[in-house]
GULOTOR-161142 format. One line per field, with one value per residue: residue in three letters; z, y, x of N, C-alpha, C in turn. Coordinates in nm, 3 decimals, always signed. Example, Ala and Ser with C-alpha at 12.3 -4.5 7.8 and 13.67 -1.06 7.14 Angstrom:
// GULOTOR-161142
r = (ALA/SER)
n.pz = (+0.780/+0.708)
n.py = (-0.569/-0.225)
n.px = (+1.319/+1.285)
ca.pz = (+0.780/+0.714)
ca.py = (-0.450/-0.106)
ca.px = (+1.230/+1.367)
c.pz = (+0.780/+0.787)
c.py = (-0.330/+0.003)
c.px = (+1.320/+1.290)
***
This chain:
// GULOTOR-161142
r = (MET/TRP/TYR/ILE/VAL/ALA/LEU/LEU/VAL/ALA/ALA/ALA/ILE/ALA/ALA/THR/LEU/VAL/ALA/TYR/ALA/LEU/GLN/ARG/ASN/ILE/THR/TYR/LEU/TYR/THR/PRO/ALA/GLU/VAL/LEU/ALA/ALA/ASP/GLY/ALA/ALA/LEU/ARG/THR/GLY/ASP/ALA/ARG/PHE/ARG/LEU/GLY/GLY/MET/VAL/GLU/ALA/GLY/SER/PHE/ARG/ARG/GLU/GLU/GLY/SER/LEU/VAL/SER/HIS/PHE/ARG/VAL/THR/ASP/GLY/ASP/ALA/GLN/LEU/ALA/VAL/SER/HIS/ASP/LYS/ILE/LEU/PRO/ASP/LEU/PHE/ARG/GLU/GLY/GLN/ALA/VAL/VAL/ALA/THR/GLY/ARG/MET/GLN/GLY/ASP/VAL/PHE/VAL/ALA/GLU/GLU/VAL/LEU/ALA/LYS/HIS/ASP/GLU/THR/TYR/VAL/PRO/LYS/GLU/VAL/ALA/ASP/LYS/MET/GLY/LEU/ALA/HIS/GLU/LYS/HIS/GLY/VAL/ASP/GLU/ALA/ALA/PRO/MET/THR/GLY/ALA/ASN)
n.pz = (-0.119/-0.234/-0.008/-0.015/-0.260/-0.227/+0.020/-0.077/-0.265/-0.084/+0.028/-0.170/-0.252/-0.014/-0.025/-0.227/-0.159/+0.066/-0.071/-0.263/-0.051/+0.046/-0.118/-0.198/+0.022/+0.060/-0.011/-0.193/-0.208/-0.375/-0.561/-0.613/-0.867/-0.958/-0.998/-1.120/-1.383/-1.722/-1.697/-1.440/-1.447/-1.370/-1.113/-1.119/-1.140/-0.938/-0.851/-0.683/-0.373/-0.222/-0.123/-0.062/-0.065/-0.002/+0.032/+0.250/+0.115/+0.166/+0.286/+0.152/+0.326/+0.446/+0.687/+0.692/+0.799/+1.116/+1.098/+1.081/+0.818/+0.648/+0.405/+0.179/+0.018/-0.186/-0.226/-0.421/-0.570/-0.840/-0.915/-0.803/-0.547/-0.460/-0.148/+0.040/+0.377/+0.650/+0.916/+1.251/+1.221/+1.273/+1.539/+1.496/+1.206/+0.996/+0.758/+0.499/+0.592/+0.574/+0.445/+0.494/+0.294/+0.348/+0.106/-0.150/-0.512/-0.591/-0.853/-0.902/-0.679/-0.386/-0.144/+0.175/+0.419/+0.602/+0.768/+0.802/+0.992/+1.014/+1.276/+1.411/+1.376/+1.183/+1.041/+0.774/+0.573/+0.424/+0.236/+0.067/+0.113/-0.073/-0.301/-0.292/-0.327/-0.555/-0.722/-0.623/-0.752/-0.988/-1.055/-0.973/-0.663/-0.412/-0.207/+0.068/+0.161/+0.397/+0.446/+0.423/+0.621/+0.717/+1.142)
n.py = (-4.975/-4.848/-4.733/-4.481/-4.368/-4.271/-4.137/-3.916/-3.809/-3.742/-3.549/-3.372/-3.280/-3.144/-2.959/-2.795/-2.730/-2.547/-2.371/-2.224/-2.112/-1.987/-1.799/-1.684/-1.565/-1.298/-0.974/-0.729/-0.420/-0.137/+0.206/+0.510/+0.589/+0.378/+0.200/+0.324/+0.287/+0.197/-0.073/-0.142/-0.219/-0.451/-0.439/-0.241/-0.387/-0.447/-0.729/-0.824/-0.777/-0.552/-0.374/+0.020/+0.251/+0.588/+0.915/+1.086/+1.363/+1.710/+1.874/+1.726/+1.515/+1.425/+1.342/+1.204/+1.314/+1.210/+0.967/+0.725/+0.689/+0.778/+0.974/+1.078/+1.131/+0.973/+1.035/+0.974/+1.186/+1.162/+1.045/+1.085/+0.924/+0.879/+0.724/+0.541/+0.471/+0.311/+0.268/+0.337/+0.552/+0.551/+0.677/+0.844/+0.945/+1.144/+1.466/+1.494/+1.301/+0.964/+0.676/+0.351/+0.164/-0.116/-0.319/-0.244/-0.173/-0.005/+0.088/+0.392/+0.415/+0.383/+0.105/+0.094/-0.139/-0.139/+0.043/+0.223/+0.429/+0.618/+0.606/+0.795/+1.109/+1.082/+0.853/+0.656/+0.359/+0.145/+0.006/+0.228/+0.446/+0.386/+0.379/+0.663/+0.736/+0.700/+0.853/+1.101/+1.158/+1.130/+1.325/+1.558/+1.645/+1.800/+1.563/+1.613/+1.774/+1.915/+1.732/+1.867/+1.888/+1.857/+1.840)
n.px = (+1.101/+0.847/+0.714/+0.962/+0.890/+0.656/+0.640/+0.837/+0.631/+0.405/+0.553/+0.616/+0.378/+0.286/+0.476/+0.391/+0.120/+0.223/+0.385/+0.160/-0.007/+0.098/+0.181/-0.053/-0.106/+0.037/+0.118/+0.169/+0.359/+0.221/+0.286/+0.081/+0.146/+0.221/-0.007/-0.217/-0.071/-0.065/+0.012/-0.070/-0.303/-0.428/-0.465/-0.636/-0.844/-1.009/-1.018/-0.766/-0.554/-0.380/-0.102/-0.074/+0.132/+0.307/+0.276/+0.033/-0.175/-0.170/-0.447/-0.623/-0.752/-1.082/-1.400/-1.681/-1.939/-2.073/-2.016/-1.754/-1.621/-1.351/-1.208/-0.926/-0.627/-0.354/-0.008/+0.274/+0.469/+0.424/+0.163/-0.144/-0.371/-0.723/-0.860/-1.051/-1.178/-1.295/-1.292/-1.122/-0.893/-0.493/-0.375/-0.138/-0.200/-0.185/-0.180/+0.038/+0.212/+0.381/+0.235/+0.097/-0.168/-0.368/-0.536/-0.823/-0.894/-1.187/-1.406/-1.244/-1.128/-0.974/-1.048/-0.929/-0.846/-0.738/-0.502/-0.229/+0.021/+0.339/+0.583/+0.710/+0.873/+1.092/+1.080/+1.021/+0.842/+1.030/+0.948/+0.823/+0.976/+1.213/+1.081/+0.947/+1.222/+1.299/+1.132/+1.180/+1.393/+1.328/+1.217/+1.379/+1.398/+1.572/+1.717/+1.811/+1.661/+1.420/+1.098/+0.816/+0.488/+0.149/+0.135)
ca.pz = (-0.211/-0.226/+0.122/-0.040/-0.346/-0.140/+0.106/-0.189/-0.342/-0.014/+0.054/-0.294/-0.253/+0.099/-0.041/-0.332/-0.116/+0.127/-0.185/-0.286/+0.088/+0.069/-0.264/-0.194/+0.127/+0.016/-0.079/-0.262/-0.221/-0.501/-0.526/-0.717/-0.975/-1.016/-0.961/-1.220/-1.509/-1.804/-1.637/-1.344/-1.500/-1.305/-0.981/-1.084/-1.165/-0.795/-0.772/-0.627/-0.281/-0.239/-0.050/-0.171/-0.020/+0.004/+0.152/+0.222/+0.049/+0.239/+0.245/+0.122/+0.402/+0.518/+0.743/+0.668/+0.898/+1.188/+1.110/+1.063/+0.706/+0.617/+0.271/+0.164/-0.161/-0.112/-0.331/-0.421/-0.638/-0.973/-0.905/-0.639/-0.535/-0.395/-0.063/+0.145/+0.482/+0.740/+1.038/+1.299/+1.179/+1.381/+1.611/+1.433/+1.071/+0.916/+0.626/+0.439/+0.617/+0.506/+0.483/+0.430/+0.344/+0.276/+0.049/-0.300/-0.577/-0.642/-0.941/-0.895/-0.505/-0.300/-0.019/+0.262/+0.488/+0.738/+0.738/+0.875/+0.955/+1.035/+1.399/+1.463/+1.250/+1.065/+0.998/+0.653/+0.562/+0.376/+0.064/+0.030/+0.087/-0.170/-0.379/-0.288/-0.374/-0.740/-0.771/-0.588/-0.853/-1.125/-0.998/-0.906/-0.538/-0.310/-0.082/+0.199/+0.201/+0.492/+0.368/+0.506/+0.619/+0.828/+1.209)
ca.py = (-4.877/-4.737/-4.624/-4.375/-4.290/-4.223/-4.017/-3.771/-3.781/-3.667/-3.446/-3.256/-3.221/-3.043/-2.835/-2.746/-2.682/-2.459/-2.217/-2.199/-2.071/-1.847/-1.677/-1.645/-1.445/-1.214/-0.830/-0.637/-0.248/+0.003/+0.352/+0.580/+0.576/+0.221/+0.183/+0.452/+0.322/+0.106/-0.220/-0.152/-0.262/-0.578/-0.427/-0.192/-0.439/-0.469/-0.843/-0.809/-0.676/-0.498/-0.228/+0.113/+0.342/+0.678/+1.002/+1.183/+1.465/+1.781/+1.902/+1.589/+1.438/+1.481/+1.239/+1.129/+1.371/+1.114/+0.867/+0.686/+0.670/+0.911/+1.008/+1.120/+1.074/+0.896/+1.069/+0.956/+1.268/+1.142/+1.083/+1.085/+0.784/+0.871/+0.603/+0.560/+0.385/+0.291/+0.248/+0.427/+0.582/+0.541/+0.790/+0.893/+0.962/+1.260/+1.467/+1.500/+1.203/+0.812/+0.575/+0.200/+0.096/-0.265/-0.287/-0.307/-0.077/+0.011/+0.198/+0.505/+0.486/+0.238/+0.106/+0.056/-0.226/-0.120/+0.200/+0.242/+0.532/+0.620/+0.632/+0.902/+1.276/+1.038/+0.710/+0.571/+0.235/+0.136/+0.020/+0.331/+0.519/+0.363/+0.418/+0.792/+0.776/+0.703/+0.976/+1.247/+1.130/+1.178/+1.530/+1.644/+1.659/+1.736/+1.439/+1.654/+1.896/+1.795/+1.708/+1.923/+1.858/+1.886/+1.772)
ca.px = (+1.125/+0.723/+0.741/+1.041/+0.812/+0.490/+0.697/+0.852/+0.519/+0.379/+0.618/+0.600/+0.245/+0.265/+0.561/+0.330/+0.038/+0.253/+0.376/+0.007/-0.076/+0.209/+0.147/-0.226/-0.152/+0.123/+0.015/+0.222/+0.304/+0.232/+0.256/-0.021/+0.127/+0.236/-0.139/-0.263/+0.015/-0.134/+0.056/-0.106/-0.477/-0.517/-0.470/-0.794/-1.007/-1.074/-0.995/-0.632/-0.537/-0.257/-0.088/-0.056/+0.213/+0.306/+0.247/-0.095/-0.165/-0.190/-0.537/-0.720/-0.843/-1.210/-1.431/-1.823/-2.003/-2.174/-1.943/-1.584/-1.565/-1.291/-1.183/-0.824/-0.544/-0.217/+0.029/+0.407/+0.506/+0.396/+0.021/-0.230/-0.482/-0.833/-0.835/-1.112/-1.141/-1.436/-1.278/-1.099/-0.725/-0.404/-0.326/-0.021/-0.231/-0.152/-0.148/+0.214/+0.324/+0.384/+0.123/+0.061/-0.276/-0.380/-0.713/-0.833/-0.978/-1.352/-1.348/-1.117/-1.116/-0.874/-1.092/-0.876/-0.888/-0.644/-0.391/-0.056/+0.085/+0.460/+0.571/+0.739/+0.895/+1.170/+1.040/+0.895/+0.864/+1.156/+0.942/+0.801/+1.118/+1.255/+0.956/+0.954/+1.337/+1.282/+1.035/+1.227/+1.550/+1.283/+1.155/+1.486/+1.400/+1.684/+1.668/+1.840/+1.545/+1.328/+0.964/+0.689/+0.337/+0.047/+0.153)
c.pz = (-0.242/-0.125/+0.075/-0.125/-0.299/-0.027/+0.031/-0.235/-0.244/+0.056/-0.076/-0.307/-0.114/+0.035/-0.140/-0.274/+0.039/+0.039/-0.196/-0.149/+0.096/-0.011/-0.243/-0.043/+0.147/-0.025/-0.105/-0.221/-0.348/-0.445/-0.626/-0.818/-1.063/-1.073/-1.121/-1.373/-1.596/-1.750/-1.503/-1.320/-1.411/-1.136/-0.983/-1.107/-1.007/-0.740/-0.655/-0.495/-0.279/-0.137/-0.073/+0.000/-0.041/+0.061/+0.152/+0.223/+0.140/+0.187/+0.162/+0.239/+0.450/+0.595/+0.730/+0.774/+0.959/+1.192/+1.089/+0.930/+0.672/+0.474/+0.242/+0.020/-0.074/-0.284/-0.360/-0.509/-0.760/-0.971/-0.798/-0.654/-0.424/-0.306/+0.054/+0.262/+0.564/+0.861/+1.148/+1.268/+1.259/+1.425/+1.563/+1.251/+1.050/+0.808/+0.603/+0.542/+0.550/+0.582/+0.385/+0.401/+0.260/+0.250/-0.081/-0.382/-0.601/-0.723/-0.949/-0.776/-0.461/-0.181/+0.094/+0.366/+0.600/+0.656/+0.859/+0.846/+1.027/+1.201/+1.467/+1.313/+1.198/+1.005/+0.860/+0.625/+0.415/+0.198/-0.004/+0.020/-0.017/-0.313/-0.402/-0.379/-0.530/-0.788/-0.733/-0.730/-0.982/-1.146/-0.982/-0.813/-0.478/-0.181/+0.056/+0.246/+0.287/+0.407/+0.477/+0.532/+0.735/+0.928/+1.325)
c.py = (-4.798/-4.682/-4.507/-4.296/-4.231/-4.130/-3.899/-3.740/-3.704/-3.531/-3.308/-3.185/-3.120/-2.933/-2.714/-2.642/-2.514/-2.348/-2.215/-2.109/-1.927/-1.730/-1.584/-1.529/-1.281/-1.089/-0.741/-0.461/-0.191/+0.123/+0.384/+0.561/+0.471/+0.147/+0.241/+0.372/+0.191/-0.076/-0.246/-0.211/-0.329/-0.514/-0.323/-0.238/-0.466/-0.653/-0.866/-0.716/-0.666/-0.356/-0.130/+0.224/+0.454/+0.801/+1.099/+1.301/+1.563/+1.832/+1.834/+1.512/+1.512/+1.347/+1.291/+1.230/+1.249/+0.973/+0.828/+0.687/+0.799/+0.901/+1.099/+1.066/+1.071/+0.973/+0.969/+1.054/+1.246/+1.136/+1.015/+0.958/+0.857/+0.771/+0.650/+0.469/+0.402/+0.230/+0.328/+0.431/+0.581/+0.648/+0.891/+0.914/+1.095/+1.339/+1.509/+1.378/+1.042/+0.758/+0.478/+0.175/-0.037/-0.272/-0.308/-0.184/-0.081/+0.093/+0.293/+0.503/+0.361/+0.221/+0.044/-0.057/-0.229/-0.063/+0.188/+0.340/+0.501/+0.627/+0.691/+0.963/+1.184/+0.938/+0.738/+0.450/+0.209/+0.147/+0.139/+0.449/+0.503/+0.376/+0.597/+0.795/+0.863/+0.816/+1.130/+1.243/+1.177/+1.329/+1.617/+1.706/+1.659/+1.622/+1.501/+1.768/+1.843/+1.845/+1.832/+1.869/+1.907/+1.789/+1.705)
c.px = (+0.978/+0.704/+0.843/+0.955/+0.695/+0.559/+0.717/+0.750/+0.424/+0.447/+0.651/+0.484/+0.247/+0.357/+0.462/+0.206/+0.073/+0.283/+0.259/+0.000/+0.008/+0.177/+0.035/-0.193/-0.042/+0.095/+0.132/+0.244/+0.343/+0.206/+0.138/+0.026/+0.151/+0.067/-0.180/-0.169/-0.067/-0.113/+0.015/-0.284/-0.542/-0.538/-0.617/-0.890/-1.100/-1.069/-0.851/-0.635/-0.404/-0.242/-0.054/+0.038/+0.248/+0.270/+0.102/-0.095/-0.228/-0.340/-0.647/-0.803/-0.964/-1.323/-1.575/-1.859/-2.098/-2.144/-1.793/-1.538/-1.468/-1.249/-1.030/-0.708/-0.440/-0.125/+0.191/+0.486/+0.438/+0.233/-0.090/-0.386/-0.591/-0.839/-0.976/-1.158/-1.267/-1.408/-1.138/-0.924/-0.654/-0.376/-0.230/-0.086/-0.215/-0.161/-0.036/+0.298/+0.261/+0.301/+0.113/-0.060/-0.318/-0.527/-0.685/-0.910/-1.140/-1.368/-1.253/-1.046/-1.024/-0.948/-1.004/-0.904/-0.857/-0.546/-0.316/+0.004/+0.271/+0.464/+0.617/+0.813/+0.998/+1.128/+0.948/+0.918/+0.954/+1.108/+0.920/+0.912/+1.198/+1.186/+0.959/+1.082/+1.333/+1.171/+1.061/+1.334/+1.500/+1.235/+1.286/+1.505/+1.497/+1.665/+1.710/+1.736/+1.437/+1.172/+0.889/+0.538/+0.299/+0.097/+0.044)
***
């Protein structure tokens, strides 16, 4: 009987540790409007690691001379958030296209550890598309209209 109880306790402890480890490794996707909203204050402290999704705002990209550090803004149609990245950007990174960046806030700037760009002209990550769709509904944007941007 004691072996069964010990086995159940060990299984419960193992399940708790696995759940805790998975929870710490989950990074949620937020849009700039969600980060800048009142309920996004916990994200802006810099303690939380999360994914930022949206479109690279046209005319916002610049690179620091003589370095890999780049700066751009990500927008969801409601808000824009400044992003800084100090590594090589993906080949498909362009203004006006979907991007998902993983990182943390430092002051008013999102410091990206990793930047992912869409892989063709029609693909937008599902989570970004869903959230951008909500922004389009809010602003009365025709979904059938093609999105324009720098290529």
